[in-house]
ROKE-953434 format. One record per residue (C-alpha): residue in one letter; x, y, z. Coordinates in steps of 0.5 Angstrom, whole numbers. Layout:
# residues N
a;X;Y;Z
...
***
This chain:
# residues 666
x;-80;114;116
x;-76;120;116
x;-82;124;117
x;-84;120;122
x;-78;121;126
x;-78;128;125
x;-85;129;128
x;-83;125;134
x;-77;129;135
x;-81;136;135
x;-86;133;140
x;-80;131;144
x;-78;138;144
x;-85;141;146
x;-85;137;152
x;-78;139;154
x;-80;146;153
x;-87;146;158
x;-83;142;163
x;-78;148;163
x;-83;153;163
x;-87;150;169
x;-81;150;173
x;-78;157;172
x;-82;160;177
x;-81;155;182
x;-73;155;181
x;-70;162;181
x;-63;162;179
x;-57;167;181
x;-51;170;178
x;-46;170;183
x;-44;164;188
x;-49;164;194
x;-48;161;201
x;-54;156;200
x;-49;152;195
x;-45;150;201
x;-51;146;204
x;-50;139;204
x;-56;137;201
x;-56;142;195
x;-48;141;194
x;-49;133;193
x;-55;134;189
x;-51;139;184
x;-44;135;184
x;-49;129;182
x;-52;133;176
x;-45;136;174
x;-42;129;174
x;-48;126;170
x;-46;132;165
x;-39;132;165
x;-38;127;159
x;-42;132;155
x;-38;138;156
x;-34;138;150
x;-40;136;146
x;-43;143;148
x;-37;147;147
x;-37;144;140
x;-44;146;138
x;-46;152;134
x;-46;159;138
x;-53;160;142
x;-57;166;141
x;-54;169;148
x;-47;169;145
x;-50;173;139
x;-53;178;143
x;-61;176;143
x;-65;173;149
x;-69;166;149
x;-75;165;152
x;-72;162;158
x;-67;168;159
x;-69;174;163
x;-66;180;160
x;-64;186;163
x;-69;191;163
x;-73;196;168
x;-77;192;172
x;-73;185;171
x;-68;185;176
x;-64;180;172
x;-58;181;168
x;-54;177;163
x;-49;175;168
x;-54;171;171
x;-55;166;165
x;-47;165;165
x;-47;161;172
x;-53;157;171
x;-53;149;172
x;-50;145;166
x;-57;141;165
x;-60;147;163
x;-56;149;158
x;-56;142;155
x;-64;142;155
x;-63;149;151
x;-59;145;146
x;-64;139;146
x;-69;145;144
x;-65;148;139
x;-64;141;135
x;-57;140;137
x;-53;133;139
x;-57;130;144
x;-55;123;148
x;-61;120;146
x;-59;121;139
x;-56;114;139
x;-62;111;142
x;-67;114;136
x;-62;112;131
x;-62;105;134
x;-70;105;134
x;-70;108;126
x;-66;102;124
x;-70;97;128
x;-76;99;125
x;-73;99;118
x;-71;92;119
x;-78;90;121
x;-81;94;115
x;-76;90;110
x;-78;83;113
x;-85;85;112
x;-84;87;105
x;-79;82;103
x;-74;87;100
x;-67;86;104
x;-61;88;100
x;-54;87;103
x;-51;92;99
x;-57;97;101
x;-56;96;109
x;-49;97;108
x;-49;103;105
x;-55;106;110
x;-53;103;116
x;-52;108;121
x;-45;109;124
x;-45;106;131
x;-42;110;137
x;-34;109;138
x;-32;104;143
x;-28;105;148
x;-20;103;148
x;-21;98;153
x;-27;95;149
x;-22;95;143
x;-17;91;147
x;-22;86;150
x;-24;85;143
x;-17;84;140
x;-15;79;145
x;-22;75;144
x;-20;75;137
x;-13;72;138
x;-16;67;143
x;-20;64;137
x;-15;58;136
x;-21;53;134
x;-23;58;128
x;-20;55;121
x;-16;60;117
x;-20;65;112
x;-17;62;106
x;-18;55;107
x;-26;57;107
x;-26;63;102
x;-20;61;97
x;-19;55;93
x;-13;51;95
x;-9;53;88
x;-10;60;90
x;-7;59;97
x;-2;55;94
x;0;61;90
x;1;65;96
x;5;60;100
x;10;59;94
x;13;66;96
x;15;63;103
x;22;61;104
x;24;54;107
x;24;57;114
x;17;61;113
x;14;54;111
x;16;51;117
x;13;56;121
x;7;56;118
x;6;48;118
x;6;49;126
x;0;54;126
x;-6;48;124
x;-7;42;121
x;-10;46;115
x;-3;50;114
x;1;44;115
x;-2;41;109
x;-1;47;105
x;6;48;107
x;8;41;106
x;5;41;99
x;10;37;94
x;9;43;89
x;12;48;93
x;18;44;95
x;20;42;88
x;20;49;86
x;24;51;92
x;29;45;90
x;29;47;82
x;30;55;84
x;36;53;88
x;39;49;83
x;38;42;84
x;35;37;79
x;33;42;74
x;31;37;69
x;26;33;74
x;19;33;74
x;14;33;80
x;13;26;80
x;20;24;80
x;21;24;88
x;15;22;93
x;18;27;98
x;21;33;95
x;22;36;102
x;27;30;104
x;30;31;97
x;32;38;98
x;34;37;105
x;39;31;102
x;41;36;97
x;43;41;102
x;47;36;106
x;51;34;100
x;53;41;98
x;55;42;105
x;59;36;105
x;62;38;98
x;64;45;100
x;68;42;106
x;71;37;102
x;73;43;97
x;76;47;103
x;80;41;106
x;82;38;99
x;78;31;100
x;76;27;94
x;79;23;89
x;83;24;83
x;83;21;76
x;89;21;71
x;86;22;64
x;92;19;60
x;94;17;53
x;99;13;49
x;106;15;49
x;109;20;43
x;102;24;44
x;104;31;46
x;97;35;49
x;96;41;44
x;89;43;47
x;83;41;52
x;76;43;53
x;71;41;58
x;64;42;59
x;59;38;64
x;62;31;65
x;65;31;58
x;73;32;57
x;76;33;50
x;83;33;48
x;87;34;42
x;94;31;41
x;100;32;36
x;99;25;33
x;92;28;30
x;88;24;35
x;82;27;39
x;80;23;45
x;73;24;49
x;72;22;56
x;65;22;59
x;67;22;67
x;60;19;69
x;61;13;64
x;68;11;64
x;67;5;59
x;63;9;54
x;64;7;47
x;65;15;45
x;72;15;47
x;75;15;41
x;73;20;36
x;76;18;28
x;78;24;24
x;76;25;17
x;78;21;11
x;83;27;9
x;87;28;15
x;87;20;16
x;90;19;10
x;95;24;11
x;102;22;13
x;104;25;18
x;98;27;20
x;97;34;22
x;97;36;29
x;90;38;33
x;90;46;34
x;84;47;38
x;78;43;41
x;72;45;43
x;66;41;47
x;59;42;50
x;53;37;52
x;52;35;45
x;57;36;40
x;65;36;40
x;69;40;35
x;77;39;33
x;81;44;28
x;87;41;25
x;94;45;23
x;92;44;15
x;85;48;16
x;80;42;17
x;75;42;22
x;71;36;24
x;65;35;28
x;62;29;32
x;56;27;37
x;58;26;44
x;53;21;44
x;55;17;38
x;62;19;37
x;66;15;32
x;66;18;25
x;65;26;24
x;58;28;23
x;60;35;19
x;67;37;16
x;69;43;12
x;76;45;10
x;78;53;11
x;84;56;6
x;89;57;12
x;90;55;19
x;85;56;24
x;87;61;29
x;81;61;33
x;75;56;35
x;69;57;39
x;63;53;40
x;57;55;44
x;56;52;51
x;48;51;50
x;47;51;43
x;49;47;37
x;53;53;34
x;60;53;31
x;65;59;30
x;72;59;27
x;77;64;24
x;82;63;19
x;86;69;19
x;81;75;17
x;76;70;15
x;70;68;19
x;65;62;19
x;59;61;23
x;56;54;22
x;50;51;26
x;45;45;26
x;38;46;23
x;32;43;26
x;33;37;23
x;40;36;25
x;43;38;19
x;49;43;19
x;50;48;14
x;54;55;14
x;50;61;16
x;55;67;15
x;61;68;13
x;65;75;13
x;72;78;12
x;75;83;17
x;81;88;16
x;86;84;21
x;87;77;23
x;82;75;28
x;86;73;35
x;80;71;39
x;73;69;38
x;67;68;43
x;60;66;42
x;55;69;46
x;51;64;51
x;44;64;51
x;42;66;44
x;40;60;41
x;41;57;35
x;37;61;31
x;40;68;32
x;47;67;34
x;52;72;36
x;60;72;35
x;65;77;39
x;71;77;35
x;78;81;37
x;82;83;31
x;88;87;33
x;85;93;37
x;78;92;35
x;73;88;37
x;67;86;32
x;60;83;33
x;58;79;28
x;50;77;27
x;48;73;21
x;42;78;21
x;46;84;19
x;50;85;13
x;57;86;16
x;60;86;23
x;59;91;27
x;65;95;31
x;64;95;39
x;71;97;41
x;77;100;37
x;82;104;40
x;88;105;35
x;95;103;38
x;91;99;44
x;91;92;42
x;86;87;45
x;89;82;50
x;83;77;52
x;76;77;51
x;70;73;54
x;62;74;54
x;56;73;58
x;49;73;56
x;49;81;57
x;56;83;57
x;62;83;53
x;69;84;57
x;76;85;54
x;83;87;56
x;86;92;53
x;94;94;53
x;96;101;54
x;102;103;50
x;106;110;50
x;103;116;54
x;96;112;56
x;101;108;61
x;101;114;65
x;93;114;65
x;92;108;70
x;95;103;66
x;92;97;63
x;84;96;64
x;78;92;62
x;73;95;58
x;66;92;59
x;60;93;54
x;53;92;54
x;50;88;48
x;43;91;49
x;46;98;48
x;53;97;45
x;56;102;49
x;61;102;55
x;58;99;62
x;64;100;66
x;72;100;66
x;76;97;71
x;83;95;73
x;89;99;74
x;95;94;72
x;102;95;69
x;102;88;67
x;98;85;61
x;91;82;62
x;92;75;60
x;85;71;62
x;78;74;63
x;72;69;66
x;66;73;65
x;61;67;63
x;62;63;69
x;63;68;74
x;57;70;79
x;53;75;77
x;56;82;77
x;63;79;78
x;69;79;74
x;75;75;75
x;81;76;71
x;89;74;71
x;95;78;69
x;102;78;68
x;103;82;74
x;102;75;78
x;95;77;81
x;88;74;80
x;83;80;81
x;76;80;82
x;72;86;80
x;65;88;82
x;61;91;76
x;56;95;79
x;61;99;83
x;67;98;79
x;71;97;84
x;76;91;86
x;73;85;91
x;79;81;91
x;87;82;89
x;91;75;90
x;98;74;89
x;98;68;86
x;103;66;80
x;110;68;79
x;110;67;72
x;103;70;71
x;96;68;71
x;94;63;65
x;87;61;67
x;82;63;72
x;75;61;74
x;71;63;80
x;64;62;84
x;60;65;89
x;66;63;95
x;72;60;91
x;77;62;86
x;81;57;82
x;87;59;78
x;93;56;74
x;100;59;72
x;105;59;68
x;109;55;73
x;105;49;73
x;101;51;79
x;94;50;81
x;91;54;87
x;85;54;90
x;83;61;94
x;77;63;99
x;75;69;96
x;72;73;102
x;78;72;106
x;83;72;101
x;87;66;103
x;90;60;99
x;86;53;101
x;91;49;97
x;95;48;91
x;98;43;86
x;104;43;82
x;105;40;75
x;111;41;70
x;108;45;65
x;104;51;64
x;96;51;66
x;92;52;60
x;85;50;62
x;82;50;69
x;74;48;69
x;70;46;75
x;63;45;77
x;60;44;84
x;64;37;85
x;69;36;80
x;75;40;77
x;79;39;71
x;86;42;70
x;90;41;64
x;98;43;63
x;100;44;56
x;107;45;54
x;109;50;50
x;114;45;46
x;110;40;42
x;116;36;40
x;120;35;46
x;126;30;45
x;124;23;47
x;117;24;45
x;117;18;40
x;118;11;42
x;124;10;38
x;128;15;42
x;133;13;46
x;132;18;52
x;125;16;55
x;127;21;61
x;126;27;57
x;119;24;55
x;118;23;63
x;119;30;64
x;114;32;59
x;109;28;61
x;102;31;60
x;97;29;65
x;89;31;65
x;88;31;73
x;80;30;74
x;78;31;81
x;72;29;84
x;70;32;91
x;63;29;91
x;65;24;96
x;61;23;103
x;63;16;107
x;69;14;104
x;73;20;103
x;80;21;101
x;85;26;101
x;88;29;94
x;96;29;94
x;100;32;88
x;106;29;85
x;111;28;88
x;110;29;95
x;113;23;99
x;117;16;98
x;110;12;97
x;107;17;93
x;113;17;88
x;113;10;88
x;106;10;86
x;107;16;81
x;113;11;78
x;108;6;77
x;103;10;74
x;108;13;69
x;109;5;67
x;102;4;66
x;102;10;62
x;107;8;57
x;102;2;55
x;96;6;54
x;92;4;60
x;87;8;63
x;88;9;71
x;84;11;76
x;88;14;82
x;86;15;89
x;91;18;94
x;90;16;101
x;91;21;107
x;97;20;111
x;97;19;118
***
């Protein structure tokens, strides 16, 4: 085929040569412009020819230099000689079609090349059809390059493609449904709504239940649900978002209900812990009470002590309590530690005795792992796969352990404990032979400690000349590398509380004795908010992505808006706030007195007024109300609320549980 095409091109050149040779004697070309070109007929003919070859002028310039430019003469040129009468300047002013013809004879690019290539393609297609050999890949490789389309044709083609609204999207035909669903899962709610308006096929994909189920769980709703639990996850997500907006508005406007978790006369509150819907409290009488805020009539409310503590007279006080979603733990003044199941309650499922008083008690928030410290002795217990508790690690430190935190997210197979003893912070791993030292600066004691799944934060008290270097600071260490990640804070007062575990990502909230609540950005090492909160110092604090709840030594609980730094509302009780914990729709606060034996604490005492002043209540606030919302008020606020609180105290003496709802005053 290639030889045949070359033969045709050679024959075409010969015919052109003969035509030009025959016309050479008839038409004489002149070098300079002649007045004959001004003749109307000749001028029009020349303009027509020039317009015909005007589009190919640039193409001729791109061709290889001709023989004339190289200094030689062609057949069609008349060289300067003795009998010629022609000069080299004559060939420069010849008509353009003559140069085009010469280019064709020399084998240069011609306007007919595209037509010749199309003829080649047609003959090859006929040849393939006759032989039955047709390969798509071969055609694609050998297909000649077509002539470029003009800009107007490209625009018309684009408009035509956009107007093809009747065509089905490409992935509805070429891609499986599961693969198209995989592509759609990267879109957000707004983008899915726009895709649903494209066509019916896109609407089916955009409203698939799996997409909306994943989006619902990604935003934190119904984490334990499955796809089959809801007939329409799109509506479920819409309802969850509307409820979240309502709860947020109730938080800001102090709209909700309050429940007073109360106990019998003569029991002074010692410690409180809460997790999810469970609230655990320990009293000076040795009693431990567990509330389930979702099931108030649960049989697991009363937790029985171990036989040793129960037979002791008087019964030892409860020093520490801890609770998570599966177990509850309590430590007594005599060194006993009891562990109960939150599902069954009743008798302890595990018990052990320490040689001294328990100084610190910690329970993992997401796994059945319990850590305790009595003086310098540290003990770590966990449940195995069958539910049996056993001791997995025991260690002894040089100094007395003051605080203990279990790192969340480690599971029960590889727990990790952070310990603060004097000016040193240790990491205890059961797989290691001895505790590792994470932080130690002589003469700078650690005042508070907290840990997340990747970092450990500790407040350090600066003394002596170190106070001239910015004051007290908070050091944050990486658990992966064991090296300092960031150092924040610059305060003359001691840091009293740190909350890193429950804070938003890359944020740390802390309280100080200088009466301020501070929020730090761990990425930049700068302060995000600094709030003047409590005149007796901050004792407890927690924050989420938009609000901060803090408690102070004067008994004040404040709710702040983080971005504006404004106080939304506050509540006051007599004793210092030792526990603040909230989730999306509930808030638990505990006011624990420093004096555990006030006058009038016993029923036989003659001064019950003193007991009323030392009355300990556990307010439980619920903001998850929509239709019948009420306003939360604090004691005392008005004569009506004063009479209501007096009735509450009377019921408190009798040991009855009360659900108190304060109505919004007009």
